[in-house]
LUMVEX-310318 format. One record per residue (C-alpha): residue number from 0; z, y, x. Coordinates in Angstrom, 1 decimal, padded with zeros to 4 digits. Layout:
BEGIN
(NUM (Z Y X)),
...
This chain:
BEGIN
(0 (023.8 002.6 014.6)),
(1 (024.7 005.5 012.4)),
(2 (027.8 007.5 013.3)),
(3 (028.3 008.5 009.7)),
(4 (029.9 005.2 008.7)),
(5 (033.4 005.4 007.2)),
(6 (035.1 003.4 010.0)),
(7 (034.6 002.7 013.7)),
(8 (036.3 -000.7 013.6)),
(9 (037.3 -003.1 010.9)),
(10 (039.7 -005.9 011.9)),
(11 (038.7 -008.8 009.7)),
(12 (041.4 -011.5 009.4)),
(13 (044.2 -009.1 010.0)),
(14 (046.7 -011.2 008.0)),
(15 (046.2 -014.1 010.4)),
(16 (048.3 -014.5 013.6)),
(17 (045.8 -013.3 016.1)),
(18 (044.2 -010.7 013.7)),
(19 (047.7 -009.2 013.2)),
(20 (048.1 -008.9 017.0)),
(21 (044.8 -007.1 017.3)),
(22 (045.7 -004.7 014.5)),
(23 (049.2 -004.2 016.0)),
(24 (047.6 -003.4 019.4)),
(25 (045.2 -000.8 017.9)),
(26 (048.0 000.8 015.9)),
(27 (050.4 001.1 018.8)),
(28 (048.1 001.5 021.8)),
(29 (045.9 004.2 020.4)),
(30 (048.6 006.1 018.3)),
(31 (048.2 009.8 018.8)),
(32 (045.4 009.5 021.3)),
(33 (042.3 011.7 021.1)),
(34 (040.1 008.6 021.5)),
(35 (041.8 006.7 018.7)),
(36 (039.2 004.9 016.5)),
(37 (039.0 005.2 012.8)),
(38 (039.9 001.6 011.9)),
(39 (040.8 -000.5 008.9)),
(40 (042.4 -003.9 008.2)),
(41 (040.4 -006.5 006.2)),
(42 (041.1 -009.8 004.5)),
(43 (041.2 -011.5 001.1)),
(44 (044.5 -010.2 -000.2)),
(45 (045.4 -006.5 -000.6)),
(46 (049.1 -007.5 -001.0)),
(47 (049.2 -009.5 002.2)),
(48 (047.3 -006.8 004.1)),
(49 (049.8 -004.2 002.9)),
(50 (052.7 -006.5 004.1)),
(51 (051.1 -006.9 007.6)),
(52 (050.5 -003.1 007.8)),
(53 (054.2 -002.5 007.3)),
(54 (055.2 -005.4 009.5)),
(55 (053.2 -004.1 012.5)),
(56 (054.3 -000.5 012.0)),
(57 (050.8 000.8 011.3)),
(58 (050.5 004.2 009.5)),
(59 (051.0 003.8 005.7)),
(60 (047.5 005.3 005.1)),
(61 (045.7 002.7 007.3)),
(62 (042.8 001.6 005.0)),
(63 (042.7 -001.9 003.6)),
(64 (039.4 -003.6 002.9)),
(65 (039.0 -006.6 000.7)),
(66 (036.5 -009.2 001.9)),
(67 (036.1 -013.0 001.6)),
(68 (034.1 -015.4 003.7)),
(69 (033.1 -017.1 000.5)),
(70 (031.7 -013.9 -001.0)),
(71 (028.6 -012.7 000.9)),
(72 (028.4 -009.5 -001.1)),
(73 (031.9 -008.5 -000.1)),
(74 (030.9 -009.1 003.6)),
(75 (027.8 -007.0 003.3)),
(76 (029.8 -004.2 001.7)),
(77 (032.3 -004.4 004.5)),
(78 (029.7 -004.5 007.2)),
(79 (028.0 -001.4 005.8)),
(80 (031.2 000.7 006.1)),
(81 (031.8 000.3 009.8)),
(82 (030.2 000.5 013.2)),
(83 (032.0 -002.6 014.5)),
(84 (033.6 -005.6 012.9)),
(85 (035.9 -007.8 015.0)),
(86 (036.8 -011.0 013.4)),
(87 (039.5 -013.6 014.0)),
(88 (038.6 -015.7 011.0)),
(89 (037.7 -019.1 012.3)),
(90 (036.8 -021.8 012.9)),
(91 (033.6 -019.8 012.9)),
(92 (031.4 -022.7 012.1)),
(93 (033.3 -022.9 008.7)),
(94 (033.8 -019.2 008.0)),
(95 (031.6 -017.1 010.3)),
(96 (028.0 -017.6 009.4)),
(97 (027.9 -015.3 006.4)),
(98 (029.6 -012.5 008.3)),
(99 (027.2 -012.7 011.2)),
(100 (024.3 -012.6 008.7)),
(101 (025.8 -009.6 007.0)),
(102 (026.3 -007.7 010.3)),
(103 (022.7 -008.5 011.3)),
(104 (021.4 -007.2 007.9)),
(105 (023.5 -004.0 008.2)),
(106 (022.9 -003.3 011.9)),
(107 (026.6 -003.6 012.5)),
(108 (028.1 -004.6 015.9)),
(109 (030.2 -007.8 015.8)),
(110 (032.8 -009.3 018.1)),
(111 (034.7 -012.6 017.7)),
(112 (036.7 -015.2 019.6)),
(113 (034.3 -018.1 019.2)),
(114 (034.5 -021.1 021.5)),
(115 (032.1 -023.2 019.4)),
(116 (028.9 -023.6 021.3)),
(117 (027.0 -025.6 018.7)),
(118 (027.5 -022.9 016.1)),
(119 (026.8 -020.2 018.6)),
(120 (023.4 -021.8 019.4)),
(121 (022.7 -022.0 015.7)),
(122 (023.4 -018.3 015.3)),
(123 (021.2 -017.5 018.4)),
(124 (018.3 -019.4 017.0)),
(125 (018.7 -018.0 013.5)),
(126 (019.5 -014.3 014.2)),
(127 (018.3 -013.2 017.6)),
(128 (015.0 -011.7 016.4)),
(129 (016.5 -010.1 013.3)),
(130 (019.4 -008.7 015.3)),
(131 (017.0 -007.1 017.8)),
(132 (015.1 -005.6 014.9)),
(133 (018.2 -004.2 013.0)),
(134 (020.1 -003.1 016.2)),
(135 (023.1 -005.4 015.4)),
(136 (024.9 -006.4 018.6)),
(137 (026.4 -009.8 018.0)),
(138 (028.9 -010.6 020.7)),
(139 (030.6 -014.0 020.9)),
(140 (033.6 -015.3 022.9)),
(141 (035.5 -012.0 023.4)),
(142 (038.9 -013.5 024.3)),
(143 (040.2 -015.8 027.0)),
(144 (037.2 -017.8 026.3)),
(145 (035.2 -016.4 027.9)),
(146 (035.8 -012.8 029.1)),
(147 (037.9 -013.4 032.3)),
(148 (035.3 -016.0 033.4)),
(149 (032.2 -014.2 032.2)),
(150 (033.2 -010.9 033.7)),
(151 (034.8 -012.6 036.7)),
(152 (031.5 -014.0 037.8)),
(153 (029.8 -010.7 037.1)),
(154 (032.4 -008.9 039.3)),
(155 (032.1 -011.5 042.1)),
(156 (028.4 -011.4 042.2)),
(157 (028.3 -007.6 042.4)),
(158 (030.4 -007.9 045.6)),
(159 (028.2 -010.7 046.9)),
(160 (025.1 -008.7 046.5)),
(161 (026.8 -005.6 048.1)),
(162 (027.9 -007.7 051.1)),
(163 (025.0 -010.0 051.6)),
(164 (022.0 -008.6 049.7)),
(165 (021.7 -011.6 047.5)),
(166 (023.9 -013.3 044.9)),
(167 (025.8 -016.5 045.7)),
(168 (023.9 -019.5 044.4)),
(169 (027.2 -021.6 044.1)),
(170 (030.2 -020.1 042.2)),
(171 (033.5 -021.9 041.6)),
(172 (036.0 -020.7 038.9)),
(173 (039.4 -022.0 039.8)),
(174 (042.5 -021.5 037.6)),
(175 (045.3 -020.8 040.1)),
(176 (048.1 -020.2 037.7)),
(177 (048.5 -020.0 033.9)),
(178 (051.4 -019.9 031.5)),
(179 (050.7 -020.1 027.8)),
(180 (048.8 -022.5 025.7)),
(181 (045.7 -022.6 023.5)),
(182 (045.9 -021.0 020.1)),
(183 (046.0 -022.8 016.8)),
(184 (042.5 -021.4 016.1)),
(185 (041.2 -022.9 019.3)),
(186 (042.6 -026.3 018.4)),
(187 (041.1 -026.1 014.9)),
(188 (037.7 -025.1 016.3)),
(189 (037.7 -028.1 018.6)),
(190 (038.5 -030.4 015.7)),
(191 (035.7 -028.9 013.6)),
(192 (033.2 -029.3 016.5)),
(193 (034.1 -033.0 016.9)),
(194 (033.6 -033.4 013.1)),
(195 (030.2 -031.7 013.4)),
(196 (029.2 -034.1 016.2)),
(197 (030.2 -037.1 014.1)),
(198 (027.9 -035.8 011.4)),
(199 (025.1 -034.9 013.7)),
(200 (025.2 -037.0 016.9)),
(201 (022.3 -035.1 018.5)),
(202 (024.7 -032.1 018.8)),
(203 (026.5 -034.0 021.5)),
(204 (023.6 -033.7 023.8)),
(205 (023.5 -030.0 023.3)),
(206 (027.2 -029.6 023.9)),
(207 (027.0 -031.6 027.2)),
(208 (024.5 -029.2 028.7)),
(209 (025.7 -026.1 030.6)),
(210 (022.5 -024.5 029.4)),
(211 (023.1 -025.0 025.6)),
(212 (023.0 -021.2 025.1)),
(213 (019.9 -020.5 027.1)),
(214 (017.0 -021.4 024.7)),
(215 (013.9 -022.5 026.7)),
(216 (015.7 -022.6 030.1)),
(217 (017.3 -025.6 031.8)),
(218 (018.7 -024.9 035.2)),
(219 (019.7 -027.3 038.0)),
(220 (022.2 -030.1 037.7)),
(221 (025.8 -028.8 037.2)),
(222 (029.1 -030.5 038.1)),
(223 (030.6 -032.2 035.1)),
(224 (034.1 -030.9 035.9)),
(225 (035.5 -034.1 034.4)),
(226 (036.6 -035.8 037.7)),
(227 (039.6 -034.8 039.7)),
(228 (038.5 -033.8 043.2)),
(229 (039.7 -032.2 046.4)),
(230 (038.1 -028.8 046.8)),
(231 (038.1 -027.6 050.5)),
(232 (037.3 -024.1 049.5)),
(233 (040.3 -023.8 047.2)),
(234 (042.4 -025.9 049.6)),
(235 (043.9 -028.0 046.8)),
(236 (043.2 -030.9 044.5)),
(237 (041.6 -029.8 041.2)),
(238 (041.6 -031.1 037.7)),
(239 (039.4 -030.6 034.6)),
(240 (039.9 -027.3 032.7)),
(241 (039.8 -027.5 028.9)),
(242 (037.9 -024.2 028.4)),
(243 (035.2 -025.0 030.9)),
(244 (032.7 -026.5 028.4)),
(245 (032.4 -023.1 026.6)),
(246 (033.0 -020.8 029.6)),
(247 (030.3 -022.3 031.8)),
(248 (027.8 -022.0 029.0)),
(249 (028.6 -018.3 028.5)),
(250 (028.3 -017.6 032.2)),
(251 (024.8 -019.2 032.3)),
(252 (023.8 -017.3 029.1)),
(253 (024.9 -014.0 030.8)),
(254 (022.7 -014.8 033.8)),
(255 (019.9 -015.7 031.4)),
(256 (020.2 -012.5 029.3)),
(257 (020.2 -010.4 032.5)),
(258 (016.9 -011.9 033.7)),
(259 (018.6 -014.4 036.0)),
(260 (019.9 -011.8 038.4)),
(261 (022.0 -014.4 040.0)),
(262 (019.0 -016.7 040.4)),
(263 (017.6 -019.6 038.4)),
(264 (019.4 -022.0 040.7)),
(265 (022.9 -020.9 040.0)),
(266 (025.5 -023.7 040.0)),
(267 (028.8 -022.9 038.4)),
(268 (031.9 -024.9 037.4)),
(269 (035.5 -024.4 036.5)),
(270 (038.6 -026.5 037.5)),
(271 (042.4 -026.1 037.5)),
(272 (044.0 -026.0 041.0)),
(273 (047.0 -028.3 041.5)),
(274 (048.4 -028.6 045.0)),
(275 (047.8 -030.4 048.3)),
(276 (048.2 -034.0 049.4)),
(277 (049.1 -037.0 047.4)),
(278 (051.2 -034.9 045.0)),
(279 (048.2 -032.8 044.2)),
(280 (045.9 -035.8 043.7)),
(281 (048.4 -037.5 041.4)),
(282 (048.9 -034.3 039.4)),
(283 (045.1 -033.8 039.1)),
(284 (044.6 -037.4 037.9)),
(285 (047.4 -037.1 035.4)),
(286 (045.9 -033.9 034.0)),
(287 (042.5 -035.5 033.7)),
(288 (044.0 -038.3 031.5)),
(289 (046.2 -036.1 029.4)),
(290 (045.5 -034.6 026.0)),
(291 (044.6 -031.0 027.0)),
(292 (046.5 -029.7 024.0)),
(293 (049.6 -031.8 024.7)),
(294 (051.5 -032.4 021.5)),
(295 (050.6 -029.0 020.1)),
(296 (050.6 -029.0 016.3)),
(297 (049.8 -025.3 015.9)),
(298 (047.6 -024.4 012.9)),
(299 (045.4 -021.4 012.6)),
(300 (047.7 -018.5 011.8)),
(301 (050.6 -019.8 013.9)),
(302 (051.5 -018.9 017.4)),
(303 (054.3 -018.1 020.0)),
(304 (057.0 -015.5 019.8)),
(305 (056.6 -012.0 021.2)),
(306 (058.8 -013.0 024.2)),
(307 (056.7 -016.1 024.9)),
(308 (053.5 -014.0 024.8)),
(309 (054.9 -011.4 027.1)),
(310 (056.1 -014.1 029.6)),
(311 (052.7 -015.6 029.8)),
(312 (050.0 -014.8 032.4)),
(313 (046.9 -016.2 034.1)),
(314 (045.4 -015.9 037.6)),
(315 (041.8 -017.1 038.1)),
(316 (040.1 -017.4 041.5)),
(317 (036.3 -017.1 041.9)),
(318 (034.6 -018.4 045.1)),
(319 (031.0 -017.6 045.8)),
(320 (029.4 -019.9 048.4)),
(321 (026.2 -019.6 050.4)),
(322 (024.4 -022.5 052.1)),
(323 (025.1 -021.1 055.5)),
(324 (028.9 -021.1 054.9)),
(325 (029.4 -017.5 053.9)),
(326 (031.9 -016.9 051.1)),
(327 (033.0 -014.1 048.7)),
(328 (036.2 -014.4 046.8)),
(329 (037.4 -012.5 043.7)),
(330 (040.2 -012.9 041.2)),
(331 (041.0 -012.0 037.6)),
(332 (044.6 -011.8 036.4)),
(333 (046.0 -011.1 032.9)),
(334 (049.5 -009.9 032.1)),
(335 (050.1 -011.8 028.8)),
(336 (049.6 -015.4 027.6)),
(337 (045.9 -016.2 027.5)),
(338 (045.6 -017.6 024.0)),
(339 (047.3 -014.7 022.1)),
(340 (048.7 -011.7 023.9)),
(341 (045.8 -011.2 026.3)),
(342 (043.1 -012.4 024.0)),
(343 (044.1 -009.9 021.2)),
(344 (043.8 -007.1 023.7)),
(345 (040.5 -008.3 025.1)),
(346 (039.0 -008.5 021.6)),
(347 (040.2 -005.0 020.7)),
(348 (038.9 -003.5 023.9)),
(349 (035.5 -005.3 023.4)),
(350 (035.3 -003.4 020.0)),
(351 (036.1 -000.2 021.8)),
(352 (033.5 -000.8 024.4)),
(353 (030.9 -001.5 021.7)),
(354 (031.7 001.9 020.2)),
(355 (031.3 003.5 023.6)),
(356 (028.1 001.8 024.6)),
(357 (024.6 001.8 023.2)),
(358 (022.6 -001.4 024.0)),
(359 (019.9 -003.1 022.2)),
(360 (020.4 -005.5 019.2)),
(361 (020.6 -009.2 019.8)),
(362 (023.0 -012.0 020.3)),
(363 (025.0 -011.2 023.4)),
(364 (027.8 -012.2 025.8)),
(365 (030.3 -009.6 026.7)),
(366 (029.2 -009.8 030.3)),
(367 (025.5 -009.2 029.7)),
(368 (026.0 -006.4 027.1)),
(369 (029.1 -004.6 028.3)),
(370 (029.6 -005.6 031.9)),
(371 (031.2 -003.0 034.1)),
(372 (032.1 -000.8 031.1)),
(373 (034.3 -003.5 029.7)),
(374 (035.8 -004.4 033.1)),
(375 (036.8 -000.7 033.3)),
(376 (038.4 -000.7 029.8)),
(377 (040.2 -004.0 030.4)),
(378 (041.6 -002.7 033.7)),
(379 (042.8 000.7 032.3)),
(380 (044.0 -000.4 028.8)),
(381 (044.6 -004.2 028.5)),
(382 (046.5 -005.4 031.5)),
(383 (043.7 -007.2 033.3)),
(384 (043.2 -006.9 037.1)),
(385 (039.9 -007.5 038.9)),
(386 (040.1 -007.6 042.6)),
(387 (038.1 -008.8 045.7)),
(388 (040.0 -011.2 047.9)),
(389 (039.1 -011.2 051.6)),
């Protein structure tokens, strides 16, 4: 990718709630630093972009780029000006396809917050070969879905190989604690996915498979994650986790892209830990029956207050199991609410890692493309903690 481009990063969707948080992070976190990227804010309205620029305290000379998802020429022009585009403009199955195509044509790196596996598979099938040829690195799911899980398994398996010489064939992701809900964009994406399934019922079969993002490969049977159960390894009852249907697919795609370094027999699932005894069982059963989004009425562009974001957090346990009873445990923690505060930092640091790394073109996961580099950046810059638990 040419270094002569006008910008390092363009934040597309900067007038939306999450896009504004990303822009605010770049403006504040990298202010006055020698490694500060050359970045710009992009969206449909110059007036709204200027308002956001002032609202977040970005320098008055921060460039503004006009681009519209409905105008492919504007997307091509935007992609040609920058090394990396990060986009918060979703649902991506409605507004993302033309931008991915533009980045592929221009050889521009791309990062988003997509949790829409049907659309992701369509983009893989459509653009993998062309992205390899142009050098475009298309990187999906660079927020809470699915970076803590994707990189958490990568981190765990590195320790498993270090200790035991081989990766763990069974890995469990267990959400120990979490405060903060899903974003309005996540809710809208799920709604669009359900509409897509209604129009094309065959899509339901793809979405049910943990290997929906590994074209040509179907691994062993995986736990459904839909039934509350007592997990002896976690020591608690566990309940279904709403993000598991996308996270598990990304973990298996990372393994696939890395040449199945964790084995072709990997079994992986995600659940939420409750507590012990009858109380834990009752809680898990109630969670399984509940609407995972509660009574949330958030729309894309809406979200919690700064105080609520800063009070949020998450703590995820990973357990690697071997047939002979050996175990390896690791955890990933985040210091902000998962759907907004931490997600905006993860997306921004993914863009920074794309600038720092080389890598071949193609449609990637953050774990497969950026791996330990991104773990390092998230640890130093974005309030995430990766640790081995003995």
